[in-house]
Steps between C-alpha positions, in 0.01 A plus 500: 500500500642833406315828578589839381450839666186685389534851401283737705380848378646757464765290322528650150562177336138418549415771232728360234355316191613148479671338200376205314648163573703397191538126576377253769838420628620353833534855638124575418395179649711567821334836520153345477584249770631775725192713433273217599695436821506888576118525427410205719717621777359853508222370465336627182300393198704673232841640440668675215881473436552866554390468858800284571724752298513306162378716208348207294145437386436209740198432731428238755134441614335249732142573610476189717371570843663376816431129526436459126743323269742760350436592131804699389485689169806661343433747223802619286453811288134525584272747303137597517343454178149638600296614786133496579294812529353350821708590810536348848642619827741322708671590824862484378823481693868462387803348636698816411245712703470286810182507711322764285178401319268700288201428273605519127272489196626308201351316193311192622646280221817496292639300217868449532799340322817369668759244469502217752803327648500236226544777244139478362318817413148485659201722479249481784191689624517611864227617728442554866806510733722351221416801275557753778835325589625494139425861445670596835819311418526615141457857629811433697684388179402852363624695803136552635390429856154425615496826691520684163128376467383671819450873584796733500435591865516129611789433276697795631425394858629150455797609320595757758468233773729257324754774411513591869539136603787454232676804640478372861627155399787667305602706803497198729 
């Protein structure tokens, strides 16, 4: 088991746009393995490579609840092909913004394309929590955080709080 440190706001790397994965080599497979270990340890249901400081378009997701059999999904170079007009609300959180949750409105369904760990390009329809999670994690790959989808006042408040915490920890 190999976990990696998770970047926390206001780390500027979280605002960078991730690069496509050129090939499914041993380095990419090790990254995915470490991301699952890190995500399960945190614990969380989704993780983007940039959250562990790697600027690659890689996402790991597992929506299994505690006590259920794990259902890990790795998405390499994921892209949203289309979104529904219908929206849904979900109380989102983020491993890079610990212990902060806010209701976010997103499209209720998405169609997406990605490469799996076997190298096959897949297209799937996602709805419910899976659709929300995919959109949240793809946002990370584009330098967008879920707090960018909430009011400026709430966003400014949470950024200020984490910036103060980072300064205190830097001074310690």
